[in-house]
C-alpha positions as CSV (number, residue, x, y, z in Angstrom):
1,M,63.3,49.5,-33.4
2,K,61.7,51.5,-36.2
3,K,63.1,50.5,-39.6
4,T,64.0,53.7,-41.5
5,F,66.1,52.5,-44.4
6,Q,67.1,49.2,-45.9
7,A,70.7,48.2,-46.0
8,T,72.1,46.6,-49.2
9,P,72.5,42.8,-48.5
10,K,76.0,41.4,-48.1
11,A,77.3,37.9,-47.4
12,P,77.3,37.1,-43.7
13,A,81.1,36.8,-43.7
14,I,81.4,40.3,-45.1
15,E,78.9,41.7,-42.5
16,S,80.9,40.0,-39.8
17,L,84.2,41.4,-41.1
18,L,82.8,44.9,-41.3
19,T,81.4,44.7,-37.8
20,S,84.7,43.5,-36.5
21,I,86.6,46.4,-38.2
22,T,84.2,49.2,-37.3
23,G,82.7,47.8,-34.1
24,V,79.3,48.8,-35.5
25,D,76.6,46.6,-37.1
26,R,76.2,48.2,-40.6
27,V,72.7,46.8,-41.1
28,K,71.3,48.1,-37.8
29,S,73.1,51.4,-38.4
30,V,71.5,51.9,-41.8
31,E,68.1,50.7,-40.6
32,T,68.1,53.3,-37.8
33,G,69.6,56.1,-39.9
34,T,72.9,56.5,-38.2
35,C,76.4,56.7,-39.7
36,V,78.7,53.7,-39.0
37,S,81.7,56.1,-38.8
38,C,80.7,59.2,-36.9
39,G,77.4,58.0,-35.4
40,G,75.5,61.0,-36.7
41,D,71.9,61.0,-37.6
42,V,71.1,60.4,-41.3
43,L,68.2,61.8,-43.3
44,K,67.5,60.9,-46.9
45,T,67.6,64.7,-47.6
46,S,71.2,65.0,-46.2
47,F,72.7,63.5,-49.3
48,R,74.0,65.4,-52.3
49,D,72.3,63.1,-54.8
50,P,70.6,59.7,-55.2
51,L,73.9,58.0,-55.8
52,S,75.3,59.2,-52.4
53,F,72.2,57.9,-50.6
54,K,72.7,54.6,-52.4
55,E,76.2,54.6,-51.1
56,F,74.9,55.0,-47.6
57,T,72.8,51.9,-47.9
58,I,76.0,50.1,-49.1
59,S,78.6,51.4,-46.7
60,G,76.6,53.1,-43.9
61,L,78.5,56.3,-44.3
62,C,76.8,59.7,-44.1
63,Q,77.5,62.4,-46.7
64,P,80.4,64.1,-44.7
65,C,82.0,60.8,-44.0
66,Q,81.6,59.7,-47.7
67,D,83.3,63.0,-48.7
68,S,86.1,62.3,-46.2
69,V,86.7,58.8,-47.5
70,F,86.0,59.2,-51.3
71,G,86.7,62.9,-51.7
72,V,84.5,65.5,-53.3
73,S,84.0,65.7,-57.0
74,E,85.0,69.0,-58.7
75,D,82.0,68.8,-61.0
């Protein structure tokens, strides 16, 4: 498995909880560049800004899924 991105570290209990909720290993998903929600491929260039990419490393959500969960800023 080629490591593409590095997931933000979380406590093992949190990782376990997230995996049980989503059915997807967040760390593996981020490392392979796939969204934990829709399963789509993720490229660093597919994010609106650096903060959105950082959110991907935290949550594992691609830009469209982030927009769905958090909304889109009017700015």
